KEKOL-303672 format. One record per residue (C-alpha): residue number from 1; residue in one letter; z, x, y. Coordinates in steps of 0.25 Angstrom, whole numbers, always signed. Layout:
BEGIN
num / residu / w / u / v
NUM / A / Z / X / Y
...
END
This chain:
BEGIN
num / residu / w / u / v
1 / G / +0 / +0 / +0
2 / Q / -1 / +4 / +14
3 / R / +11 / +9 / +21
4 / E / +16 / +2 / +34
5 / Q / +19 / +11 / +46
6 / A / +33 / +9 / +52
7 / G / +32 / +3 / +66
8 / A / +45 / +9 / +71
9 / G / +56 / +18 / +68
10 / V / +67 / +26 / +75
11 / A / +75 / +39 / +72
12 / C / +86 / +47 / +79
13 / I / +87 / +62 / +75
14 / F / +99 / +70 / +79
15 / N / +103 / +85 / +79
16 / K / +112 / +87 / +67
17 / N / +123 / +91 / +76
18 / I / +124 / +76 / +80
19 / K / +126 / +71 / +66
20 / S / +141 / +71 / +67
21 / S / +140 / +63 / +80
22 / I / +132 / +51 / +74
23 / R / +141 / +39 / +72
24 / S / +131 / +30 / +67
25 / W / +116 / +26 / +67
26 / A / +110 / +12 / +65
27 / Y / +96 / +8 / +62
28 / I / +94 / -4 / +72
29 / S / +79 / -6 / +69
30 / E / +66 / +2 / +66
31 / R / +66 / +4 / +81
32 / I / +81 / +7 / +85
33 / L / +91 / +16 / +79
34 / T / +105 / +19 / +84
35 / V / +114 / +32 / +83
36 / E / +128 / +31 / +87
37 / L / +134 / +45 / +91
38 / K / +149 / +49 / +92
39 / K / +151 / +56 / +105
40 / E / +163 / +62 / +111
41 / G / +169 / +55 / +124
42 / I / +173 / +41 / +128
43 / S / +162 / +33 / +122
44 / G / +161 / +41 / +109
45 / R / +148 / +35 / +106
46 / E / +133 / +36 / +109
47 / T / +122 / +28 / +103
48 / I / +108 / +33 / +102
49 / I / +97 / +22 / +100
50 / T / +84 / +27 / +95
51 / A / +73 / +16 / +98
52 / Y / +58 / +15 / +96
53 / G / +52 / +3 / +105
54 / P / +40 / -5 / +101
55 / N / +27 / -1 / +107
56 / D / +24 / -7 / +121
57 / D / +13 / -16 / +115
58 / E / +22 / -22 / +104
59 / K / +25 / -37 / +105
60 / A / +36 / -41 / +115
61 / A / +44 / -47 / +104
62 / I / +45 / -34 / +97
63 / K / +49 / -27 / +109
64 / D / +59 / -37 / +113
65 / D / +65 / -36 / +99
66 / F / +66 / -20 / +101
67 / W / +72 / -21 / +115
68 / D / +82 / -32 / +110
69 / L / +87 / -24 / +98
70 / L / +88 / -11 / +107
71 / Q / +97 / -19 / +116
72 / I / +106 / -24 / +105
73 / T / +106 / -9 / +100
74 / V / +111 / -4 / +114
75 / D / +121 / -16 / +114
76 / N / +127 / -12 / +101
77 / S / +127 / +3 / +104
78 / K / +139 / +11 / +108
79 / G / +142 / +22 / +118
80 / K / +131 / +29 / +126
81 / I / +117 / +23 / +122
82 / Y / +104 / +32 / +121
83 / I / +91 / +25 / +118
84 / L / +80 / +35 / +113
85 / G / +66 / +32 / +108
86 / D / +52 / +28 / +109
87 / L / +53 / +15 / +117
88 / N / +38 / +14 / +119
89 / A / +42 / +11 / +134
90 / R / +35 / +17 / +146
91 / V / +44 / +15 / +158
92 / G / +34 / +18 / +170
93 / R / +36 / +24 / +183
94 / N / +44 / +13 / +191
95 / N / +59 / +15 / +191
96 / L / +62 / +8 / +204
97 / G / +75 / +1 / +202
98 / I / +78 / +7 / +189
99 / E / +80 / +21 / +193
100 / D / +93 / +21 / +185
101 / I / +85 / +18 / +172
102 / L / +72 / +25 / +174
103 / G / +70 / +39 / +179
104 / I / +58 / +45 / +186
105 / H / +52 / +53 / +175
106 / R / +43 / +42 / +167
107 / E / +29 / +38 / +166
108 / N / +20 / +29 / +173
109 / T / +18 / +17 / +163
110 / L / +28 / +6 / +161
111 / N / +26 / -3 / +149
112 / N / +33 / -15 / +143
113 / N / +42 / -7 / +135
114 / G / +46 / +2 / +147
115 / R / +50 / -11 / +155
116 / R / +58 / -15 / +143
117 / L / +65 / -1 / +142
118 / I / +68 / -1 / +157
119 / D / +74 / -15 / +156
120 / F / +82 / -11 / +143
121 / C / +88 / +1 / +151
122 / Q / +91 / -8 / +163
123 / I / +99 / -18 / +154
124 / N / +106 / -7 / +146
125 / N / +109 / +3 / +158
126 / L / +100 / +14 / +151
127 / V / +92 / +25 / +157
128 / I / +78 / +30 / +153
129 / S / +83 / +44 / +153
130 / N / +70 / +51 / +150
131 / T / +65 / +46 / +163
132 / L / +76 / +53 / +171
133 / F / +71 / +67 / +168
134 / E / +58 / +75 / +170
135 / H / +51 / +80 / +158
136 / K / +39 / +88 / +156
137 / D / +27 / +78 / +152
138 / I / +27 / +84 / +138
139 / H / +42 / +79 / +136
140 / K / +40 / +67 / +144
141 / F / +29 / +59 / +138
142 / T / +32 / +53 / +124
143 / R / +17 / +49 / +121
144 / V / +5 / +56 / +126
145 / M / -9 / +50 / +123
146 / T / -19 / +60 / +130
147 / S / -31 / +52 / +125
148 / R / -26 / +41 / +134
149 / N / -20 / +50 / +145
150 / E / -6 / +43 / +142
151 / K / +8 / +48 / +142
152 / S / +20 / +39 / +140
153 / I / +35 / +40 / +139
154 / I / +40 / +31 / +128
155 / D / +52 / +38 / +123
156 / Y / +65 / +36 / +130
157 / I / +80 / +40 / +131
END
């Protein structure tokens, strides 16, 4: 028979020195994974959420389900929360009124997933941190299609 290709999947790789700090991990869906870390200090915990968002041209209902589940995951997470992953979001140039969420180091295009990411960050008091720092283009762009003269940033922290 013909083998079906997976439509999604996430993983989180840590240095072996972090192994003793891993409190727990949980498979949430084929698109979301959480890892809870033990940390020193007052909170004592951090949660890393690894996510792989649907493509921008996916049906709205599928994207709604992803963002709803990501919200539930954030609501159930403990300590400081870090979301890492390929969110297939392009956040565009305009950060007027959202300078506390979106820095100046981004790309020109805004897509639907980018709008969703910005809204999600506003609701959850999160920052799209890789837009806060200047990077060389070779480190800045996630996806480069020279045949279409297109560069995009779709991976975020």
